[in-house]
N, C-alpha and C positions, 0 to 999 in steps of 0.2 A: 127316468132318473139317470143322472150321469155322475160319475165319480170325479172328484177333483184331486189334483196333486197337492193342494194346500195342506200344510201340516196341521193336524188336529192336536189340540192340547190334551194332555192326559189328566184324568181325574185321579187324585191321590188322597189317601186317608191312612192314618195309622193310630194305633191304640196300644197301650201297654196293659197287660192283664196280670193279675197276681196269681199266676199258675205256671207250672213248668210247660215247656214247649210240647212235650208228648201228650199232655192233657188237652192243650189247645188244638193240637193236630187231630186228636180223636174227636173233638167236638165238630170238626169240619169233615170228618170222614166216616162217621157212624150214623146210620139211619135214624135211630131213636134220638140221638143227641141233636141232629139237625132239626128234627121236628119240634124240638123244645125251644130253639132260640132263633132260627133263621127267619128273616122277614120282618116287616114292620110290626111295631107294638100293636096289639089288638087284633092281629090276624092269626088264623090257625093254619098250620102247614101240614099237609098230608104228603108223605114221601111215597111216590109210586114206584120209582126205580132209583137205585144208587149203585153205580159201578165205578168205583174209584180206581181207574186205570186209564192209561192213554187210549183215547177213543171211546171210553165209557161215558155213561150219561147219568146225571142227577136230574130226575124229572119229578116235579112237585106241583101240587095245587095250593093256592093261597086263598083261604076264605076270608073275605073282607068283612068288617063290622056291618056293612049295609046289606050283606047277604050275597053279594057278587062273588064269583070264583074266577080267579086268574090262574093261568098255568105258566110255568117257567121251566127252563132247563139249563143245565151246564153240559157242555161237551168238554171232557178233560183232554188237554193236549200233552201235559207233562206233569208227572207226579214224582217228587223227590222227597221221600219220607225222611224226617219230619220237618222239612224246612221250606218246601216250595210246591205250590199248585198253580199251574197255568190252565186256564179254562176260558171258553167262550160261552157267555150267557146270552139268553134270548127269551123273549116271550114265546109261548108255544101253545099248541092245542094239547088235548089229553093224550095224544099219541106221540107227542114230542116233536111234531113238525113246527118249524119256525113260523111265527105269525107276527103281525104288527102289534105294537103296544096297544093295549086297550084305551089308553089315554091320549094318544096322538099318532097320526100316520107319518109324522115327521121324526119320530124317535128312531134311532138306528136299529136295524134288525139284529145285529150282532155286536157284542162288546167283548174284546179280548182283555182278559184280566190276568194279572200276576199277583199272587198272594204269597208273601214270605213271612216266616216266623223266625225270630232270633231270640235267644234266651240269655239272660244275664242275671245272676243272683236269684234264681228261682222264679223270675218274672219273665214274661214273654211279650215281645213287641211284634204285633201283627202289622204289616204294611201291605196295602192294597193299591194297585194302580191299574187303570184301565182306559181303553180308548176304543172308539168304534172302528169297525172293519168295513172298507169299501163303501164310503158314504157320499152322499150328495152334499153340496154346500148348505142346503137347508137342514139336513140331518146333523151336520157338523155344528151348525149354529145352535140347533135345539139342544144337542148334547152339552156343548160348552155353556149354554145359558142355564143349564140345570145343575151346575156344580154346587151351589148353595143348598139346593133341595136335596141333592145326593149326599152332601155332608150331613145334613139333618137326618135323612133316612138311614144311612149307614151308622150314624151315631146312635140312633135308637136301636138298631139291630145289634150293634156292639154292646149297648147297655144290657140287652137281653142275654148276649153271650157272657158278659161279665157276671150276671146273676146266675146263669146256668153253671158257670165254672165255680162260683162260690158254694154251690150245692154239692158239687162232685168231690 
């Protein structure tokens, strides 16, 4: 695998929630909260580790409706409470070691994400942007080709966040 110098397009998505920023922040940084909304609809999330600090890890398993279990992790790079989280997410094994995605060996191993929260009038806009780290041309093409699917996936995840926030 070789890395290319070609620029990778970033994936971006945003959503406005009817909740104050500190409540949305807590949903992203509390173990029990994350287990209730993170991930695709129909999946169960088990949080194995949550260390919300630079260098800390969010390690979780995701139980799929078909019975499969996938592991994922975030490594936090920057935490600016309550407005910004920078993290690298990856598929992993149960120990938190980076692995290839279970659905394709062309999916980038690591994605750098920047999540920001801005509040206006008691509502919070969450903006997420991300791009792969050190990728081959094939991995870049795979990432960019999945933008519509990622919009749908994060849209469903944010629907779950919205429902969680409505209960809190």
